[in-house]
N, C-alpha and C positions, 0 to 999 in steps of 0.2 A: 778541741779544734777551734781556731779562731774564725772570724767571719770570712776571711779570704779562703781558708782551707775549705770551709763548708760550702761556699759558693761554687768553687771549681769541682770539688769532689761530687757534689750532687749532680751537676751537669753531666760529668763523665760516666758516673755509675748508671745513671738513667740511660745514657746512650748505649752502654754495654748490655742492656737488657735485664739488669737486675731490678727487682721490684722496688718501687718507691711508694710509700704509703700516701694516700690522698687525704686531704683535710676532711674532717667529719661533716662537711656541708659546703656546698658551693657558695662563695661570697656573692653578695647581691650586685646587680648591675649598677645600682645607685652608688655603690662604693667604688666600682671599677672605673666607670667613665670619667669621673673627675681626675682620678690618678693618671689615666692615659693622656688626658688633655694637658696635664701639667708637664708631661715629658717635653713638650715644645718650649717650655719656659726654662731657659738655661740656669736661672737662679734656683729653681725648685727641683731640677732634674736629678741631682745626686740623691736626694732623700727619696724621691719617687722611684728611682731605679731600685734602690734597696727594698722599698716596701713591696713593689710589684714582684721583685725577684723572690722574696720570702713567701709571697702568697700565690705564686703562679700556678701551683697545683690545684688551688681551690677556685680559681677563675676559669670555668670551663670554656668560656667564649673569649678568652684573652687573645689568642692568636689572630682570629679574624678581625677583632676590634683594633688590635695593634696595626695590622696590615692596612685596614681601610680608613683609619683615622688620619686626616690630613697632617702631614709633617712629622708623624710619629716615627716611621722607619728612617726618615732622613735624620731625625734627632739621634737615633741609635747608631746610625752610620757615622754621624759626626763624632760621637763618643769614641768610635773605633779609630777613625783616621787621625783624630787629634793627638794620638800617642805614637804615631809612626816615628816621629822624630826622637822618641825616647828609646827606640829599639837599638839604634847604632849611633854612637856607642851606647852600651846598655846602662841607662840611667833611670829605669822604671822603678818607682817606689811601690811599696805594698798598698798604700792608700789608693794610688792611681790604678794599680792593677785590679784591686777589689772593685772599684767603680766600673771599670770596663768589663770585668767578669759578670757584673750584674746586668749590663747591657747585652752581653753575649747570651746570658741565660734566657733573656726575653726573646732573642733571635732563635734560640733553640726551640722555644714554644712554637714559633712561626714555622720552623723547619719540620716540626713533628706533626703539625695539623694537616689533615687531608685537604682542607679547603685552601690553605695558603702555601703548601709545599711547592706546587707548580709555579705560581707567580714568584716565589722566593728564588727558585732556580732560574726562571726566565730573566730575572733581574741580575743574575750572576752575583748575588750577595755572598755566597761562600768565598769568592775570590778576595773579598775584603779581609778575610781571616788568615789568608796564606802568609802574609808577612809575620804574623805571630807564630805560625807553625815553623817558619824558617829561621827562628832565633835559636841561639845555641847556649845562651847564658843559663847556668844551672841554679841561679838564685831563686828563692821562693816566689817572688813576684812573677818572674818569667815562666817558671814551671807551672804555676797555676793558670797563667794566661794561655799557655799551650794546651793544658789539660782541658780548660773550659772551651777553647776553640775546637779541640778534637770532639768534645761533647756535641757540638752543633753538627759536625759532619757525621758523627755516629748516629745522631737522631735521624739524619737523612737516610742513611743506608739501612737502618734497622727495619724499615717498612718493606723491604724486598720489592722495590719499584725499579724496573729496568730503565726508566727515564732518568732516574737519579744516577744510576751507574753510567749510563751513556754520557751524561753531563760531566761526571767526575773524570771519566777517561779522557776527556778533552782538556783536562787541567793537569797540574803537577802534583796531584794529591798522592800518587803512589810513591814517588821519590821522597816527598815530604814525610810521609808515614814511615818509610823505611829508615830514614835517619833517626826519627824518634824511637823506633823499635830498637835501635842499637844504643842510643845515648840517653834516652829519657828515664824518668823515674819508673818504678814498677807499674804504677797506675797509668801513666801516660803510655808506656809500652803496651799495656793491655788494651787500651782503647784504640791505639794505632793499629795493633795487630787485628783487633776486631774489625776495623774498617777494611783492611786488606782482605780479611777472610770473607767479608760480605761482598766485596768486589769479585773475588774468586768464585763465589757461589753463583754468581750470575754468569750465564754462558758467554755473553759478550766480554765480560771481565776476564774470564778464564782464557778465552781465545786471544784477547789482547796481550795478556802477560806472557802467553806461550807462543806468540807470533814470531818472536825473534829470540835467539839464544841470549842476547844481551839482557833483555827484559827478564827472561826466566832466571838466569843466573844472578841477576841483581836481587831478585826476591829470594831465591833458594840460598844464596850466600848469607843474607841477613838472617833468615830462619835458622841456618846452621850455626851462625855465631850466637844466636839467642839460646839454642840448645846447649852450647858450651857454657854460657853464663848461667843457665838454669841448673847446671850441675853444681855450681858454687853457691848460687843464691836461689834455692828452689821456690817455685810458685806454681801451684797446681792450676790456678786460674789462668795464668799466662801460658803455661804449657798446653792447656786445653785448646787455646786458640792456635798455637803453633802446630799442634798435631792435626787440627782440623784443616789448616791451610795445606799441609803436606798431603792429607788425604784427598783434598779437592784437586790438587795438582796432579795426583795420580789418575784422575779421570781423563786426562789428556794424553793421547798416545805417545807423542814425542817427549812430553814431560815425564811420563812414567818410565820411559827408557832411560832418561837422564838420571832419575832417582836410583837406578841400579847402583850408581857410583857415588852420587852426592848426598844420599840420605845419611845423616849422621850415625856413627856407630852407637852412640849413646841411646838412640831410639831402637836399635836392633837388638841390643842385649837387655839386661835387667837393671840398667842404671837407675831408672826412675820407678822401679817396682815398689819401693817403700813409700814413695810420695803418692803413688796412684792407687794404693791398695783399697782406699775407701771411695774411689771415684770410678764407678762401673762404666760410665759413658766414655771417659777418656781411654780406659782400658780397651773398650770395644773398638773405638776409632783406631787406636794404635795397632791392635790385632788385625783389623781390616787392612790398614796401610801396609803392614809387613807382608800379609798374605798376597795382596795385589802386586807389590813390588817383586816379591820372590817368585811368584808364578810368571810374571812378565820376564824376569831374568832367565828363568828356566826355559821358557818358550823361545827366547832369543838365542840361547845357547843351542837348543835342539835344532833350530832352524838355521844355525850358523849365520844369523843376521848381525848386522852392525848396529850397535847402540849409539846414542848421541843425544844431544840436546835439541830443542826446537830449531827449526831451520833458520838460517840467516836470511835477511832480506837482501 
């Protein structure tokens, strides 16, 4: 894996909740402070971005120092906005993408830290990443740029903070993630689905998505398309997030009714039995999902009730 791959993959895998080994000892403040100060020097910035990105796991106080050092966050944002002009038409090179991914990796540290997460949101910094998520080029530089950007959002939602979800619901993160869930690489799809899953697991997020039929069917249609693709290109890791999303949707009364008809057949039969034979957790979730939906359908039939999706506004 080259430097570009390593930078993006590390950020996204961390956001997905997979363990990342820490360095065998926190680096000293004497080493950290000069590096952070050099971020404001445009001539030194590229080398320092790479160095800090490589060592960010070993600097335990990196996030608050980055946030509170004058000009540092502005320098990171300058790295981001400076490549907007390369997005359309898509002319981003691997070298430039790698440099920006290193800056994004540092912003992920800020997003992950309890002391800096609130100010990070208050400054609306995630919005600076949305142009990257809105790209469609499948070239490696763009794919890793999207993946690392997703890693920052994934770090935010990982902490189960309702304030984070409330912020994201005021933005375009759901449609951005839905498009990546359909068209991205397997790893990008996994992180994007993880983000939607975490939004759904929050009560406000679930109610938001199920508030209108349009929102519900936008999500359920993409999930259904993913199930179809997973029959051709199996991925237990991705399927796990898809099943968890469906199971959470089933907690909502109107969404549960809609799942009577829109839950994919491939999840109802044994299509994925071979793939899931060694993953007891996904088997359990899928069994719970089918039980809930089948019981709901039986109750609806016995009561002669009318099913349907979430109410239109």
